[in-house]
Every structure is written in structure tokens, then in C-alpha cells.
C-alpha positions in Angstrom: -26.9 -26.5 5.2 -25.0 -26.9 8.2 -22.1 -28.2 6.7 -22.3 -26.1 3.6 -22.1 -23.5 6.7 -19.5 -25.2 8.7 -17.1 -25.7 5.5 -17.1 -21.6 4.2 -16.6 -21.1 8.2 -13.5 -23.2 7.6 -12.3 -21.7 4.0 -12.9 -17.9 5.8 -10.5 -18.6 8.2 -7.8 -20.3 6.4 -8.0 -17.4 4.0 -7.6 -15.0 6.8 -4.5 -16.9 8.3 -3.8 -16.8 4.9 -3.5 -12.8 4.7 -2.1 -12.6 7.8 1.0 -14.6 7.2 1.9 -13.1 3.9 3.0 -9.7 5.1 6.8 -9.4 6.5 6.6 -5.8 7.6 3.7 -4.0 9.5 2.8 -0.1 9.6 0.6 -0.2 13.5 -1.2 2.5 14.1 -3.3 2.4 17.5 -5.6 4.9 18.7 -7.4 4.8 22.0 -10.7 4.4 20.4 -12.4 5.2 17.5 -13.1 9.1 18.2 -9.8 9.9 18.9 -7.7 11.8 16.1 -4.5 11.1 17.8 -2.3 7.6 17.5 1.1 5.8 18.4 2.5 4.0 14.8 4.9 1.6 15.6 7.3 -0.8 12.8 7.6 -3.9 13.2 9.6 -6.5 10.8 9.2 -10.3 10.2 12.9 -12.4 10.6 12.3 -15.9 9.8 9.0 -16.9 12.4 9.8 -14.0 14.9 8.7 -10.3 14.8 11.5 -7.8 15.5 10.5 -4.3 16.5 12.1 -1.5 14.4 12.2 2.2 15.6 10.4 3.8 18.6 6.5 5.0 18.8 6.1 7.6 16.3 3.0 10.2 17.3 0.6 10.4 14.1 -2.5 12.3 13.4 -5.7 10.7 12.2 -8.8 11.8 11.0 -10.6 14.6 13.1 -13.0 12.5 13.6 -11.4 9.5 14.8 -11.3 6.3 12.9 -14.1 4.5 10.5 -14.0 0.9 9.6 -12.7 0.9 5.7 -12.7 -1.4 3.0 -9.1 -3.4 3.1 -7.0 -6.7 2.9 -8.9 -8.0 5.2 -12.1 -7.5 7.3 -11.8 -7.5 10.5 -14.5 -8.2 13.9 -15.7 -4.9 15.1 -18.5 -3.6 17.4 -22.3 -2.6 17.2 -22.6 0.5 16.8 -18.9 1.6 15.6 -19.0 4.1 12.6 -17.8 2.8 9.4 -15.8 4.9 6.6 -17.6 7.1 4.6 -16.3 10.1 2.2 -16.3 13.2 4.0 -17.0 12.2 7.4 -13.5 13.5 8.6 -12.3 9.8 9.9 -10.0 7.8 9.3 -10.3 4.1 8.1 -9.5 1.6 10.5 -8.7 -1.8 9.4 -5.7 -3.6 7.3 -4.6 -2.1 4.6 -1.8 -3.1 1.7 0.4 0.0 0.7 0.2 1.5 -2.8 3.5 4.0 -4.3 5.2 6.2 -2.4 4.9 9.9 -4.0 6.4 13.1 -3.8 7.5 15.8 -5.4 11.0 15.3 -6.3 12.1 13.8 -9.5 13.1 10.4 -7.5 13.0 9.4 -3.7 15.7 6.5 -1.9 12.6 4.1 -2.1 12.9 0.8 -3.0 8.8 1.2 -3.1 7.3 1.8 -6.4 7.7 6.2 -6.9 4.7 8.3 -8.5 5.9 12.0 -9.3 3.4 14.1 -8.0 3.4 16.8 -10.8 1.6 19.7 -11.4 -1.2 18.2 -13.6 -1.5 15.0 -11.2 -5.3 14.8 -8.7 -6.4 12.1 -7.1 -10.4 12.2 -7.4 -12.7 12.2 -4.4 -15.8 12.8 -6.3 -18.2 9.3 -5.7 -20.3 10.2 -9.4 -17.5 10.6 -11.2 -16.0 7.1 -13.6 -12.4 7.8 -11.9 -13.5 7.9 -8.3 -10.5 6.6 -6.0 -7.9 7.0 -8.3 -4.8 8.5 -9.1 -5.0 10.9 -12.5 -3.5 13.8 -15.1 -6.3 16.3 -14.4 -8.3 17.1 -17.4 -11.3 19.3 -18.6 -14.2 16.2 -18.0 -17.0 18.2 -16.8 -18.2 14.9 -14.9 -15.3 15.5 -12.6 -17.0 17.9 -9.8 -14.2 17.4 -6.6 -10.5 16.1 -6.1 -7.5 17.2 -4.4 -4.0 18.2 -6.2 -1.3 16.0 -5.8 1.1 18.8 -5.4 0.0 21.0 -2.8 1.1 24.4 -1.8 1.6 23.4 1.8 3.9 21.0 1.2 2.2 18.0 2.8 2.9 15.5 0.1 6.1 16.2 -0.4 6.5 13.0 0.1 3.9 10.4 0.9 2.6 6.6 0.5 -0.9 5.5 -0.9 -2.5 3.2 1.7 -5.3 1.0 -0.6 -8.1 1.6 1.0 -11.7 1.1 -1.2 -9.5 -0.5 -4.2 -13.1 -1.2 -5.6 -13.8 2.1 -5.4 -17.6 1.6 -3.8 -19.5 4.7 -4.1 -19.6 6.8 -1.1 -17.1 4.6 0.7 -14.1 6.6 1.5 -11.2 8.0 -0.8 -7.4 9.5 -1.6 -6.4 8.0 2.1 -2.6 8.9 1.9 0.3 8.2 4.7 1.5 12.2 4.5 3.2 15.3 6.4 1.6 16.4 9.4 0.0 20.4 9.2 1.1 20.7 13.2 1.3 17.9 15.9 -2.1 17.0 17.0 -3.8 18.3 13.9 -6.5 15.7 12.6 -7.0 15.1 8.9 -9.8 14.5 6.6 -9.0 11.0 6.9 -5.3 10.7 5.9 -2.7 9.2 8.4 0.0 12.2 9.0 3.6 12.5 10.8 6.9 14.4 11.1 8.6 14.8 8.2 11.6 13.1 9.1 9.8 10.2 10.8 7.9 9.7 7.3 11.0 9.5 4.9 12.6 7.1 7.5 9.6 4.7 7.1 10.0 5.5 3.6 13.8 4.2 3.1 12.8 1.2 5.1 9.3 -0.3 3.2 10.1 -3.0 1.3 7.8 -4.4 -1.3 9.3 -8.1 -1.3 7.8 -7.8 2.0 4.7 -7.2 1.3 4.2 -4.0 3.9 0.6 -3.3 5.4 -1.1 -0.4 7.6 -2.9 -1.8 10.2 -5.0 1.2 11.5 -6.8 -0.1 14.6 -8.8 0.9 18.0 -7.0 -0.2 21.3 -10.1 -2.9 21.8 -8.6 -4.5 18.5 -5.0 -4.1 19.6 -5.4 -8.4 20.9 -6.7 -9.7 17.9 -4.1 -8.2 16.3 -1.0 -9.6 18.0 -2.5 -13.3 17.8 -3.2 -13.3 13.8 0.1 -11.8 13.3 1.7 -12.9 15.9 3.2 -9.9 17.0 5.7 -10.0 20.3 
């Protein structure tokens, strides 16, 4: 049994190394602790075997109640008692997450990423009882959908944005509809997304390269040494 456990541990470690090595662009969001609603974002891009810092740090808003460990590309070490992301908890997911399409109100955007136009009939379903939980779909008259949000908001916060691939398997109640989008105001916490000034988000969208498999790494400060080691960041 001990030999089998050692083999499983080795395979798990190799998988993690592969995940960390597979990505060439990082959006690194670091909050001082799990309960802060403000954080800093720094971009990194891999050039050969080295990482280059892109641009200056950007102030971002995260969940109004801080961070909760989410379901992403790889599990990160966490402390006993750390909050875990759940539906409606007002926390942004912490972890390593691949990025889905860029979305926006315009017919097209200056981005190399796949693009989804947020037309007036698109919704994101946050009702964990629905079959299409954590999915962006056209609105229907189906009565099994009891809770959702419009992707074309009247307040313009989704004029441009990026889908964060949190809880891709749509585990019930574990959080849904996580995006990077335009902030409401400086210091204004979100329901669980990451928000920033429109000018800075636009620069990120134009910089993202799907060939480099960009990821959002969103963590409390205590996890930063681990992330720097695994990604070999400067």
C-alpha cells in the first residue's frame, strides 16, 4: 500500500508540474488575505525559459467578502479553516483558472481570444438546480431556471469582459458565472468576480494570446511563495 501511495503522489506531482509549465501568460491577482475585497493584478509572459513582467500592477476589486478556494485547473495548498467558494457567498474563487472567451456588447473586439457577443438574449445561469447551471445560454421560457443574470447589463459592467473557467464541471452550489469585468467604482467589491478600470481591462484583452494558454492565478498573499516556486516567476 505504501508503494502505491508513493506512486500516486509522484504522478500527482508530475501532473502539477505539467499544469504549471503549460501556460505562457499569467494574470496574477494577490489579496493580502482571504477576507479582503481589494487586490493587485500583475501580468506575466513567458519568453523562452524566463518570465517577463508586463505593465504595471493594477488595482482590482474581488468578492465583497474576499476569496474562497474554488475549483480550477489544479488544487493549491490551503490552510484548515480557509473559506471554500460556494454559490452566493460574495467571495471570488481562489486558485488557478484557465480563461474562456472574451465577451462584450460590440459585434467584435480587438482580441485574439475567442469572442462572444453579449446579445440581449444571453444569460448566465446561477441556479444550481438548473440543468444548465454555470452556463451562458440564450434565455428561454423554461421554468426550471429560477435565477440567472443578463450578459448584456444595463449598467455597462459587462461591456467587455473575460469568462473565468471556475467550476467547469458545474458542481451544484460551488459557484457560477465568474468573470473579469469593468468595475463599478474603485474599492467596490463584487458578488464573486474580479473587476477593474475599463482602460486596464481593455489592455489585458488585447494582450491575451490563446496560443499561450493564459491563466488567472488568484490567491491570498500567503500562497504567493508557492506560486512563484511552481511557475518559477521572478
